[in-house]
C-alpha positions in Angstrom: -69.4 15.3 -145.4 -68.9 16.4 -141.8 -72.5 15.4 -140.9 -71.9 11.8 -142.2 -68.9 11.3 -139.9 -70.7 12.8 -136.9 -73.8 10.7 -137.5 -71.8 7.5 -137.8 -69.6 8.4 -134.8 -72.7 8.9 -132.6 -74.3 5.7 -133.8 -71.2 3.7 -133.1 -70.7 5.2 -129.6 -74.4 4.6 -128.8 -74.1 0.9 -129.9 -70.9 0.5 -127.8 -72.6 1.9 -124.7 -75.7 -0.3 -125.2 -73.4 -3.3 -125.3 -71.8 -1.9 -122.1 -68.3 -2.0 -123.6 -65.6 0.4 -122.8 -63.5 1.9 -125.6 -60.6 -0.3 -124.4 -62.7 -3.5 -124.5 -63.9 -2.7 -128.0 -60.4 -1.9 -129.1 -59.3 -5.4 -127.9 -62.2 -7.0 -129.7 -61.4 -5.4 -133.1 -57.6 -5.1 -132.7 -57.6 -1.4 -133.0 -55.9 1.1 -130.6 -58.3 2.6 -128.0 -57.1 6.1 -129.1 -58.3 5.4 -132.7 -61.8 4.4 -131.3 -61.8 7.6 -129.3 -61.0 9.7 -132.5 -63.7 7.8 -134.4 -66.3 8.4 -131.7 -65.3 12.1 -131.6 -65.6 12.4 -135.4 -62.0 13.5 -135.5 -61.0 11.2 -138.3 -62.5 10.3 -141.7 -63.7 6.8 -141.0 -62.6 4.2 -143.6 -65.3 1.7 -144.8 -63.3 -1.3 -143.6 -63.0 0.2 -140.1 -66.7 1.0 -140.1 -67.7 -2.5 -141.1 -65.3 -4.1 -138.5 -66.6 -1.9 -135.7 -70.2 -2.4 -136.7 -69.9 -6.2 -136.7 -68.2 -6.2 -133.4 -71.2 -4.3 -132.0 -73.7 -6.7 -133.7 -74.6 -4.2 -136.4 -74.5 -4.5 -140.2 -73.6 -1.7 -142.6 -75.9 -1.7 -145.7 -77.1 0.7 -148.3 -80.8 1.2 -148.2 -82.8 2.7 -151.1 -83.9 6.2 -149.9 -87.6 5.4 -150.5 -87.3 2.5 -148.0 -85.6 4.5 -145.2 -89.0 5.2 -143.4 -89.8 1.5 -143.4 -86.3 0.7 -142.0 -86.6 3.4 -139.4 -90.0 2.0 -138.3 -88.5 -1.5 -137.9 -85.7 0.0 -135.8 -88.2 1.8 -133.6 -90.2 -1.4 -133.2 -87.1 -3.3 -132.2 -87.1 -1.4 -128.9 -84.2 1.0 -129.3 -84.9 3.7 -126.7 -86.3 6.9 -128.1 -83.4 8.9 -126.6 -81.0 7.0 -128.8 -83.0 7.4 -132.0 -82.7 10.3 -134.5 -85.0 11.2 -137.3 -83.7 9.4 -140.4 -81.6 11.7 -142.5 -79.3 10.9 -145.4 -75.7 10.4 -144.4 -74.6 13.0 -147.0 -76.0 15.8 -149.0 -75.1 17.0 -152.5 -76.2 20.5 -151.5 -74.4 22.7 -149.0 -76.4 24.4 -146.2 -75.2 27.7 -147.6 -77.0 27.1 -150.9 -80.4 27.4 -149.2 -80.0 31.1 -148.5 
């Protein structure tokens, strides 16, 4: 579960920076304390779905569930949209049912 929080935190921070918003400006936009945005971006809290959706929409993003078999197509569309390569990651699931330890 740690990976999911870190991945979302990095994505939200990247989107905020692309919009050239400070944490304080984003906090005013969504009505959330700046300190909470800092904790979210540092993956120091378990992000609630309602907060994720609110932050995403304030950053012109949408939260949606994509069937796993369509993830490569969605990733291709995102790359084609012009997001700089330095801000992209290889698509990975937000969670895993297996622990890293289970692979030996």
